[in-house]
N, C-alpha and C positions, 0 to 999 in steps of 0.2 A: 478506560473504554472497553465497553463489551457488546456495544450494539451496532449494526449497521448506521443506523440513524446518528449515532454520535460520531462515528467515524467520518461521515460525510459532513455532518455540520462542523467538526474540527477542521478538515480539510477546507472547507469553504471559507474559513477565514483567512486563507492566504490570498494575497492580492492577484486581481486578474484572473482568475480561474472560474469555472463552471461544472456544474454536474451534466453527465450525459449519460445515456442509456443506448449504445451503439448495437446491441444484439437484439434479436427478438425474444430472448429471455430477459425479463426486467429484473431478475433478481442479481443481475450484474450492473454496477453502477461504475462509472469511471469518473475522475475528476482531471479536468483538462485545463492546460494555460489558453487564456484566450488569443494571443497573439500568435502562438505556433501550433496550436491545436494537439501539442503533445499531451499524453497520458502521464501523470506522476504517481496516481493511486487507482488501483485497481481492486474495487469492493465488492465481495459477494460472500455467501455461505456455501458449505461445503460439508457435507456429513453432520449439518446441525451445528456446525462452527462458523463462526464470522470468521472470514479471512482478510486480509489486505496484501495485494502485491505491490512491492515498493522497488525502484531503481536503488541500484547501491554501487558506490565506487567498487571495481573488481578488487582493490586491496583490502576492502573492510568485508566483502561478502561472507567469506569464511570466519571471519572474526565473529560475526552476528550468528552465523548458524554453529558454531562451537559454544558460544556463551549461553543460546535457549534452544533447547530442544523443540520449542515450537516456532522456530525461525527456519524454514526450509527452502530448498532451492525453487525458484519462481515457478508458480504452476502455470502451464501453456505460455511460457516466456522465455527468454534466453537465461539459462542457468548462470550464466557468467556475470550478467548485470542485475538480475532481478530476484528478489528473495519474497517468499510468501511469509506473513506473520499469522499464526492462528492466535485468535482472541480467546485464550483459554484461561488467562488469568495469570500465567506463569512470567510473561514480559510486562516490567513496570511501565506504567503509563508514559512516563519520562524518556524512556527507551523507545517506545513507539512513536511519540511526538518527535523524537530526535531523527527516526528513520524517515518519517513523512517529510521532514524538513530537507534531508540531504535529497530524497527524491526529487522533491519541488525544485532545489537548485539544481540538480543534474540535468533537469529536462527543460529548464528554460533556454 
């Protein structure tokens, strides 16, 4: 996944979720659960790079950050629970999908 549209499309394959644009800046898309309205993916572009913020179990936060230089503490979110993944091609798609799935599970 390299584009914002691809990320959004993938996130929308999860059950009972929807795309939302809660800010005046429509560059920020969020994917929410229908039932509890919680966000599990924050998708945006920053400095020309597509990014996604994902919730993470605190026990795994540092693992992902150490495994990939393009996984950073969550931009504008609680760094204890959220990571930002830069879609610069260095994180394999399977790992991105796994992190998305974990964020989905943690926010249900």
